[in-house]
N, C-alpha and C positions, 0 to 999 in steps of 0.2 A: 535311550533309540542310539543306531547303531551311527558308526560315525558316516557317512555314505547317505544316508538319511538325513543328520542333522544339516552336514552337507548344502543336499536339495532343499532343504526347506532355507538355510542363510543367502539361497544362491535367490530364491522366489523373493523375501521377504525384500528383498537386495533390489533386484529388479523393478518391486512396485515401489519402494523412495524413488529410484529414476525417473518411474512414467508415471508418478502424479502431481500435480501442481500442488497441491496440498496434502501433506498427512499427520491426524490429530488425532493423539493419544490420549484415550479413556480408558477410566474405571467402567467392569459391567456388574460389578457386584450385587445379587439380589435382581436380576435383570430376568424375566420368564426365558424361554425358547420364541415365545413368539412376540416378545415387545421384542427383541434384537431383529427377528425377520422384517416387522416394521422399520426400523432402523433403517433396513439393511433398504430396503426399497423410499426410501423417505428421501436416499443417499442420491438420489436420479441414476439412470445411465450411464454403465462405464465406472464405478465408484465402489468401491468395495468394504464392506466392513470384519476385520478377522479377529479372533482370541489368538493368540503370539505369544510364544515361549519368551518370556524377559532376556536369557542368558545369552537364546539364541540372534534375538533380534536387537541385542547390545550389537554382538559382532557383526549385524546387519549393517547398523548404523553408522560402529566405525568407519566401514568398508567405502564408504560416502560422505562422508565428513562431517554425520552430524553424531559427532562424541558428544556433544554437550544434552544430550536429550537422555543418556545411560539415568541423571535423577530421577526420569521418573516413570521407568520402567524397574518397576517396585509393585506387588499387591497384582490381583487381575486385570490383566492388559490385555486392551481389546484395539484395535487403530483402523481409522477410517481413513482410506485411501482414495481421496476426491481426484478424480480428473475432468479436467474441463473447468471449471471457473471457482475457487476457491470460496470464496463468499457464498457463493450457495448450498454450498455442503456445511458449511459453516453454520447459515444460517438452520439448516436445516436438521443439525446438533443441536443448535440452540433453543429449536424448538419443541425437539425431542424432550430438551432433556427438564426443560420445563415443565412438559405433562407427565415427564416419570424422574426423581429426582434422585434417584436410584442410580442416573448416569453422572458421573462426574468427568470434567474435560480437567486432563491436566495439562495439555500443550502441546505443542506438536512441528513442525516445519509448514511453514507455505512460502511460496515463488523460493526456497534457498536459501530462508534462511528461519532458524528456527525462534520458536515462539512460547510466552507463555499461556497461562489459561485465561490470565488475563487480558491477553492481545486477539486469543479468536474469538473473544466476546468483542471486542472493540470491531475485528474485522466485519461478523453477523451482524453489527449495527449500522453496516456502510451503507447508504444514501441510495436507491435505485440507481442503475445504470442509467435511464435517461436523465436523473436528474444532477449527476455525475457529468452527463456530456454536456448538459447546459450548459453550469455552471463551467466549462472548460473551454467550451466556445468564447464567455463571454468576458473570459482573463485571456484570449486570444486575440480578440479582435478582429476575428477574421484569416486567422493562419491557416487558411484551410488544406494545407500540403501537410500541415502535423494534426488537425483533428481527422482529417481524414485518418490515418493513421491510426488515431486514439479510434476508433471505432470498433478495432478485431482485437484492440486488447485486453486482457484479463480487467475485471472490475475492481481485483486490489489493485495494479498497475494504475487504474484511471483516479483512484480515490487518493494515491499517493500524492496525482502528478495535480488533482486540481488541488489540494493544497498547500504544495508546495508552490504554484500560478499564484492561488491566493495571498502567499506571504511574498511573490518574488514583487508582483501588481502592489500591495504599501509598503513594501521597501522602496521602492522606484517611484513615489508619487514625485511632481517635480517641486521644488518650492518655490515659495511664495513671492512674486516679483518681487523687483527691488524696488524702489519708491520713485518716480521719472525727480528729475533735478527741479527745486522750485525755483528758481534762477536762470534763466537764458546765458552763456558765457558773454562775458561785454563784447565790445565791440573791438578788434584789435588798430588802434593809434600807431601810426610811425613817424618819425619827428618829419621825413621830409609831406604828410601831410598835414601836422601843425604848422609846417613852416606855410603852404599854400595857404592855408587857411587865415594866415598872418596879412600875408602880403594883399587878397584880397581884405580883409580887414580898410587897411591901409588905405588902397587905391579909395576906398568909399569916405 
């Protein structure tokens, strides 16, 4: 491939890394063209599934700070560049892989952080958005300002916040109140009051 053409491919992959909420690296060996077309459609509008050259992808990944992806770039590689909610993309890949075991998820980048295959699977298993928002609402106990902002947050961020808030709620649970003292404090007496009592007794 001419140097100019290689540079153009690197620039394109770099741009996709930068513009995607997630990029999941896969091995597609053995999948048919029809199956790959089905996978592309399942990822949803705006997302793409592209077969890439490993050497050029490594250079693009290095340029955007994803050098940790290098060990995953071996063998036939295709990348699902997800736009929008990364959880939905992860679910689409998981469901497709269940029906087509030849698709192997290697790992990738989610919200700017490199992840392994198991983390992609965990992301796909995140509860529905409505359930997570309900948990957040309960954890926040009426803090509507924060809750309102989270309705627009990516589902992966909502999931992490829900878990963090539940942990904080458990850690901040008030300790049991100390038992009240059994005995009331003794009445304060002074020499003057004692003397007055003695005088009263002598007058009787």
